[in-house]
C-alpha positions as CSV (number, residue, x, y, z in Angstrom):
1,M,-94.6,-22.3,-181.9
2,D,-95.8,-20.3,-185.3
3,K,-99.0,-19.5,-185.6
4,I,-100.3,-19.3,-189.1
5,T,-103.7,-17.9,-189.6
6,E,-105.3,-18.2,-193.1
7,K,-108.6,-16.7,-193.9
8,L,-110.9,-16.9,-197.6
9,T,-113.7,-14.3,-198.0
10,V,-115.4,-14.9,-201.0
11,F,-117.2,-11.5,-202.2
12,F,-119.0,-9.6,-205.7
13,E,-117.0,-6.7,-207.0
14,E,-118.3,-5.3,-209.8
15,P,-118.9,-7.7,-212.4
16,F,-117.1,-10.5,-211.1
17,W,-116.9,-13.1,-207.9
18,V,-113.6,-12.6,-205.8
19,G,-112.2,-14.6,-203.5
20,L,-109.5,-13.2,-200.9
21,F,-106.9,-15.1,-199.3
22,E,-105.6,-13.7,-196.1
23,R,-102.6,-15.1,-194.3
24,I,-101.0,-13.9,-190.9
25,S,-97.6,-15.4,-189.9
26,D,-95.2,-13.6,-186.8
27,G,-97.5,-10.7,-187.2
28,Q,-97.2,-10.3,-190.9
29,L,-100.8,-9.9,-193.1
30,S,-99.9,-11.1,-196.6
31,V,-102.8,-11.3,-199.0
32,C,-103.6,-12.8,-202.4
33,K,-106.9,-11.7,-204.8
34,V,-108.3,-14.4,-207.1
35,T,-111.0,-13.6,-209.8
36,F,-113.5,-15.9,-210.0
37,G,-115.9,-14.9,-212.6
38,A,-119.1,-15.9,-212.2
39,E,-120.9,-16.6,-208.9
40,P,-118.7,-19.6,-207.8
41,K,-120.2,-23.1,-206.3
42,D,-118.3,-24.8,-203.2
43,Y,-116.8,-27.4,-205.5
44,D,-115.0,-24.2,-207.2
45,V,-113.5,-22.7,-204.0
46,L,-112.5,-26.1,-202.8
47,E,-110.6,-26.6,-206.5
48,V,-108.6,-23.6,-205.7
49,I,-107.7,-24.3,-202.5
50,I,-106.4,-27.8,-203.3
51,R,-105.2,-27.6,-206.8
52,R,-104.3,-24.1,-207.2
53,Y,-103.0,-22.6,-203.7
54,H,-99.3,-23.6,-203.8
55,R,-99.1,-21.3,-207.0
56,L,-100.6,-18.3,-205.5
57,V,-99.0,-14.8,-205.2
58,F,-99.3,-13.3,-201.9
59,S,-98.6,-9.8,-201.6
60,P,-95.4,-8.4,-199.9
61,S,-96.5,-8.7,-196.0
62,V,-97.8,-6.0,-194.1
63,A,-97.2,-5.7,-190.3
64,V,-100.7,-6.2,-188.1
65,I,-101.8,-6.6,-184.5
66,E,-103.4,-10.1,-184.0
67,K,-105.4,-10.2,-181.6
68,A,-105.9,-13.3,-179.3
69,S,-108.6,-14.6,-177.3
70,T,-110.9,-16.9,-176.4
71,V,-114.6,-16.6,-177.5
72,N,-117.8,-18.0,-176.8
73,P,-119.0,-20.7,-179.1
74,K,-122.1,-18.8,-179.8
75,R,-120.4,-15.6,-180.0
76,K,-118.3,-16.9,-183.0
77,Q,-121.1,-18.2,-185.0
78,K,-122.6,-15.0,-184.7
79,I,-119.5,-13.3,-185.9
80,A,-119.6,-15.5,-188.5
81,R,-123.0,-15.1,-189.6
82,K,-122.1,-10.9,-189.1
83,Q,-118.9,-11.0,-191.7
84,T,-120.6,-13.2,-194.6
85,L,-123.2,-10.7,-194.9
86,Q,-120.5,-7.9,-194.7
87,T,-119.6,-7.2,-198.2
88,G,-115.8,-5.5,-199.5
89,V,-112.4,-5.9,-198.0
90,G,-110.5,-5.3,-194.6
91,T,-108.6,-2.1,-194.9
92,K,-105.1,-4.1,-194.5
93,S,-105.9,-6.2,-197.0
94,Q,-106.5,-3.4,-199.1
95,Q,-103.2,-2.0,-198.4
96,A,-101.5,-5.3,-199.2
97,L,-103.0,-5.8,-202.5
98,K,-102.1,-1.8,-203.1
99,L,-98.7,-2.3,-202.4
100,Q,-98.1,-6.2,-204.6
101,R,-100.2,-4.1,-207.6
102,E,-97.4,-0.9,-206.9
103,E,-94.4,-4.2,-207.0
104,M,-95.9,-5.4,-210.3
105,K,-96.2,-2.1,-212.0
106,T,-92.6,-1.4,-211.0
107,E,-91.2,-4.7,-212.4
108,R,-93.3,-4.0,-215.6
109,R,-91.8,-1.1,-215.8
110,Q,-88.3,-2.3,-215.2
111,I,-88.7,-5.2,-217.9
112,S,-90.7,-2.7,-220.5
113,R,-87.4,-0.3,-220.4
114,E,-85.1,-2.9,-221.1
115,E,-86.8,-4.1,-223.7
116,R,-86.7,-0.7,-225.1
117,E,-83.1,-0.6,-225.0
118,A,-82.2,-3.8,-226.2
119,E,-84.4,-2.6,-229.2
120,K,-82.7,0.6,-229.7
121,Q,-79.1,-0.8,-229.0
122,R,-79.9,-3.3,-231.3
123,K,-81.0,-1.1,-234.2
124,F,-78.1,1.1,-233.4
125,E,-75.9,-1.9,-234.3
126,L,-77.7,-2.4,-237.6
127,K,-77.3,1.3,-238.8
128,Q,-73.4,0.6,-237.9
129,Q,-73.3,-2.2,-239.9
130,K,-75.1,-0.8,-243.0
131,R,-72.5,2.3,-242.9
132,K,-69.7,-0.3,-242.8
133,E,-71.4,-2.6,-245.8
134,K,-71.6,0.4,-247.6
135,H,-67.5,2.1,-247.4
136,R,-66.6,-1.5,-248.0
137,G,-65.4,-1.1,-251.6
138,R,-63.1,2.0,-251.3
């Protein structure tokens, strides 16, 4: 049976509040970053989870080792309290976000290159057509 772990971390990253969705499935970590703007209320976060979660674009998967162990409930509570006080994100999450940014960057470059070449080809064809129209009478 596949085990999927999802985690949402909301933190302040100058000048906006940011939510970081982390999804671990089959030892693969993928991340999505959501910018809230002003400090989000609970209902704002819940709205993102319920209504917009299926439209989120997650980063490519990064291999991660998941620790599986049973934890005392009081210890779990202590860990949760400590995590709420922490700022920043885990390094694996940062790597996944960086990988996603790089992929989007290469995709944008490819699209802009194709548009530039298409425009160049259009201008060339227009120039050829004008040359033919000039020599039509002779």
